[in-house]
N, C-alpha and C positions, 0 to 999 in steps of 0.2 A: 504494500500500500504506500509506503514512504517513497519507493522508487517512482510510482506513478505520480504522486503529488509533486515530487521534485521535477519530473519531466514537464508536467503542466506549468509549474512555476517558471521553468526555464523558457518555455514557449511564450508565456505571457510576458516575461521579461524582454525577450527578443522583440516582441511586438511593440511593447512600450518604448523601447529604444529605437523605434522606427527602422528596424532591420527589414530588408526586402522579404517579400513572400517566398522568393526562391531560397534565401538563406534559412528561413524558418522551416520550410519544407525539407531542405537538405538535412537539417538537424534531426528532424523526426525520422527521415528515411534511414540515415546512418545509425541512429540510435537502435532502430530495429535490428539491423545487421550485426551490431556489436553485442546485443543482448543474447542472441541465439547461442553463441559459443559459451556463454556463462551459465546457461540453464542446467547442463549436466552436473556442474559443480554442486548445485543445491541438492542433488541426490547422492553424489559420491561423498561429500564432506560429512554429512550426518552418519553415513554408513561406516566410514573409516575412523571417526574420532573415538568411539569406544574401543576399537581394536588396536589402533597404533598411536593414539594420543593426538593432542591438539596440533603441535607444530608439524609433525610429519603429515598429518591430514591436510593442513593448510598448504604445505609444500606440494603435495600430490595434486591438490585442487588447482593450484596456480599452474602447475605443469600441464594438467589436463586442459584447462582453459586456454592457455597459450598455444598448445598443440592444436586444439579445435579451431581457434581463431585463425591460425596459419592455414589449416586445411580449408576452412570455409573461404578465406581470402583467395586462395588459389582457385578453388572451384568457381567462385563468383566472378573472378577475372575473366573466365571463359565466356561469361554472359554480359561482360561489359561493365560490371560493378567493381570499382576500385576502392578498396578499404585502406590502403596505405598510400 
């Protein structure tokens, strides 16, 4: 819920600062693509934390998210979506 509230506040802030509709639209578009590789972390982290502890679970989650982001970026590049 906090994530959604933050995203709405950012969009409102961009609008109040008279940013172009294109810039606001791009922000929403790229937020979508950046969220997708983070979602599996919310399943893996709670599974790992009781088994291997907080820090190793966090490290594994960061590694997973980074790997998924790279894979998704390469796949999306084939469809004309540049994330880097």
